[in-house]
C-alpha positions, 0 to 999 in steps of 0.5 A, a space after each residue: 499500499 505504501 509503495 502504491 501510494 508513492 507511485 501515485 504521487 510520483 505519477 501525479 507530479 510527472 503528469 503535472 510537469 508534463 502539463 506545465 511543459 506543454 502549457 509553456 510550449 503553447 505560450 512560446 509557440 503563440 509568442 513566436 507565431 508558430 501556427 500563424 500564416 507567414 508571407 515570403 519575400 525576397 530582397 537583394 544586397 551587395 553586402 549583408 554586413 553580418 546578417 544571417 539565417 534566423 535574424 529578426 525581420 522588423 517593421 518600423 521597429 516591431 518584430 514581424 518575422 525572420 530571415 529564412 535563407 541567404 544565398 549568392 546569385 551568379 551575378 554576385 548579389 546576395 539574395 535574402 529570403 525572409 518571411 513576414 506575418 500574414 497580418 502585416 502583408 498590407 504594410 509591405 507595398 511597392 515603395 517599401 524598402 529593406 535595410 540592414 539594422 543593428 540590435 543592441 550593443 552586441 552588434 546583432 544584425 536585423 532586416 529592417 522594413 519600412 511601411 509602404 504608402 497607402 496609395 500603392 498596391 501591396 507586394 505579392 507573395 514571393 515579390 522583391 523588396 527594394 534594398 538599401 545598401 548598408 554603409 561599410 565600416 571601412 568605407 565610413 572610416 575611409 571617408 572620415 580620414 581626411 576630416 580627422 586629419 583636418 581636425 588634428 591640424 586644427 587641434 595642433 594650431 589651437 594648442 599653439 594659440 593657447 600656449 601663446 596666450 598663456 605666455 606673458 611675453 607672447 605676441 597675444 599678450 603684448 598686443 593686448 598691452 599695446 591696445 590698452 596703452 593706446 586706449 589710455 592715451 586716447 582717453 587722456 587726450 594724448 596724441 593726434 587721435 586723442 585730440 581729435 576725439 576729446 576736443 569738443 570745439 573741433 567736433 562742433 565746428 565740423 558739425 556746423 560745417 556739415 550742416 552748412 554743406 547739407 543746406 547748400 546741397 539742398 538749395 542746389 537740388 531745389 528747382 526754385 533756387 538760382 543754381 538749382 534752376 540752372 541744373 534742373 532746367 533742360 532748356 537752359 542746358 540745351 541753350 548753353 550747349 549751343 552757345 558753347 558750341 558756337 563759341 568754339 567754332 568761332 574761336 577755331 575759325 579765328 585761330 585758323 583763319 579758315 572761315 570767312 569773316 562775313 560768315 562769322 559775323 553773320 552768326 553773331 546775332 544768333 549768338 547774341 539772341 541765345 545770350 539774351 535767353 541765358 540772361 533771362 534765366 539769370 534774371 528769373 533766378 535772381 530771387 534765389 541768389 540771396 539765399 544761395 549767397 547767404 548759404 555759401 557765406 555760412 559755409 565759408 565761415 564754418 570752414 574758417 572755424 574748422 580751419 582755425 580749430 585744426 591749426 591749433 592741433 599740433 599734428 594738423 598744423 604741420 601739414 597745413 600750407 602757409 597762406 599766400 597772397 593772391 591778386 586778381 586782375 580784371 581788365 575791361 573797358 568802361 563805356 
């Protein structure tokens, strides 16, 4: 009786173990999708970078299948056959792409798929998925080699610069000292630049001269002014050009003696008429001449003030020429 009791207990324990084992197998099979439908696809690579049979197939990061086989074709390309769960077949479309990915830090490879666009038809079973070639590590290093060399040279130059900056007698520190001394002299009013910066009289005189110059230019640009009317009236410019041309022809004839004097005298009335037109312009512009003269006098006065202030500066005084007397001779005949 005792042995039969032990046999029953052992039998129940073994049966429970088998049931637990079967239950675990069913769970694992369900997780692995052993009894689910799979769709087979193919893709072509020139280099699979360590991808092997049984590697995971992932769709947007989700494991949806595995690699079934890898073979080399006669043209040298590697054909990878993989399977995907049937419920994801609508995601594998004409614009889907396959690439070699990496899982974790251990470097395990996986076949990564991208989901296709909704407007395109799905790829049929056994169809070819477009492949994206992986970057080889050696190729990456060969491309990065020139950049690494440039970075190394930059670091060497940077090290030299930092050493020069750390040296109290280096060129960088000496330049800083000279700049500091120059700024101090300017602030103290020492030297030419210091006088120009710190002399308020010279600054005010220059400002007034600029204001007068601006006023004069405004009067020239204004068509109502005297000289402004001359510059902006096309009829006046045209008549003046004709007079100048006639005078040039007359002077040439007088110098060379090639033109008859009678023809020259015949043209004098026309020239006189044009001169009368010019005088008419001058008469109409007479109203604006006082303003122009006043502005010019103000400009000359401001220029004299600037010159007087500049003469007081030692640096500019050496470069100013001594004033010379000039005599203007006017010859004419009074009638």
